[in-house]
C-alpha positions in Angstrom: 15.3 -8.1 8.5 13.2 -9.8 5.9 9.8 -8.5 4.7 7.5 -11.0 2.9 3.9 -10.9 1.6 1.8 -13.2 3.7 -0.2 -16.0 2.1 -2.7 -18.4 3.6 0.3 -20.6 4.5 1.4 -17.8 6.8 -1.8 -17.7 8.8 -0.3 -19.0 12.0 2.4 -16.4 11.7 0.1 -13.5 11.2 -2.6 -14.3 13.8 -0.5 -13.9 17.0 0.7 -10.5 15.8 -2.7 -9.4 14.8 -4.1 -10.5 18.2 -1.4 -8.4 19.9 -2.2 -5.5 17.7 -5.8 -5.7 18.7 -4.7 -5.8 22.3 -2.7 -2.6 21.8 -6.1 -1.0 21.0 -7.7 -2.4 24.2 -9.5 -5.3 22.5 -9.9 -8.6 24.3 -7.6 -11.4 23.2 -9.5 -13.6 20.7 -7.2 -16.0 18.9 -10.1 -18.0 17.3 -11.8 -14.8 16.1 -8.4 -13.4 14.9 -7.8 -16.7 13.0 -11.1 -16.6 11.3 -10.7 -12.9 10.4 -7.2 -13.1 8.9 -8.0 -16.4 7.2 -10.9 -14.8 5.4 -8.8 -11.8 4.4 -6.1 -14.0 2.9 -8.5 -16.5 1.2 -10.6 -13.8 -0.3 -7.8 -11.5 -1.3 -9.5 -8.7 0.7 -6.2 -7.3 2.0 -2.5 -7.4 1.5 -0.4 -8.3 4.6 3.4 -8.0 4.8 5.3 -9.7 7.6 8.6 -8.6 9.1 11.0 -11.2 10.4 14.3 -10.9 12.2 16.5 -13.9 12.8 13.6 -16.3 12.2 11.2 -14.4 14.5 8.1 -12.7 13.3 8.3 -9.2 14.7 5.7 -7.1 12.9 3.1 -6.8 10.2 1.2 -4.2 8.1 -2.2 -4.8 6.5 -3.6 -2.8 3.7 -7.0 -2.8 2.1 -7.6 -1.7 -1.5 -10.1 1.1 -2.2 -10.8 3.6 -4.9 -10.7 7.4 -5.2 -13.6 8.8 -7.2 -11.9 12.3 -7.2 -8.6 11.0 -8.6 -10.3 8.2 -10.6 -7.5 5.8 -9.3 -7.2 3.0 -6.8 -5.8 3.8 -3.3 -4.8 1.8 -0.3 -6.0 2.1 3.3 -3.2 1.2 5.7 -5.4 -0.1 8.4 -3.0 -2.1 10.7 0.7 -1.7 11.6 2.2 -3.5 14.5 5.7 -4.2 15.8 6.5 -6.3 18.8 7.6 -4.1 21.7 11.1 -5.6 21.8 11.6 -5.0 18.1 10.6 -1.3 18.2 13.2 1.3 17.4 15.0 -1.1 15.1 13.5 0.1 11.8 10.8 -2.6 11.6 7.9 -0.2 11.3 9.7 2.0 8.8 10.6 -1.1 6.7 7.0 -2.2 6.7 5.8 1.3 5.8 8.3 1.4 2.9 7.1 -2.0 1.6 3.5 -0.6 1.8 4.6 2.4 -0.3 6.3 0.1 -2.8 2.9 -1.8 -3.1 1.2 1.5 -3.8 3.6 2.3 -6.5 3.5 -1.2 -8.0 -0.3 -1.0 -8.3 -0.5 2.6 -9.6 -2.3 3.8 -6.5 -3.1 7.4 -6.0 -2.4 7.4 -2.3 -2.1 5.4 0.9 -4.4 6.6 3.7 -4.2 5.8 7.4 -5.5 6.8 10.7 -4.0 6.5 14.1 -5.0 7.3 17.7 -4.4 10.9 18.8 -2.1 9.7 21.6 -0.1 7.4 19.4 2.7 9.9 19.0 5.4 7.3 18.2 3.4 6.2 15.1 2.7 9.8 14.2 6.4 10.6 14.2 7.1 7.7 11.9 4.4 8.7 9.5 5.6 12.2 9.3 9.2 11.1 8.9 8.0 9.1 5.8 6.3 12.2 4.4 2.7 11.3 5.3 0.7 14.5 5.7 -1.9 15.0 8.4 -4.9 16.2 6.6 -6.8 19.1 8.0 -9.3 19.6 5.2 -11.7 16.8 6.2 -13.4 15.5 9.3 -13.8 11.8 9.8 -17.2 10.5 10.9 -18.1 7.0 12.0 -21.5 5.4 12.4 -21.0 2.3 14.7 -23.5 -0.4 13.9 
């Protein structure tokens, strides 16, 4: 397995995985929209994306967004997207991507990496807990959809 940081040259590698990720969360397939979105993230440096490849096939990605913690007065990362092709699951791809994300956090002096997942996504929850992520109980998350 090979993990690399995506650049704009990798746009056509990231987009199909990103589109499948969105489908996992019941979003309609939209390759042109996915292309525009990922292209903007890569061109603007809004996020960091790592790609996982096995035997020349792209099998997963993780996307992180930088943010800041006022309480800690340090930068943090939001791990917003993690996706592994179904056929590549249970082969350590998700764990490798998560460990690369952790390495990024350490390299950038981040205070934390935060993530959210669906309540019924128990497979992901097991991975996060295996990697010492702690499910917070001190805060409620609120969303205002616009």
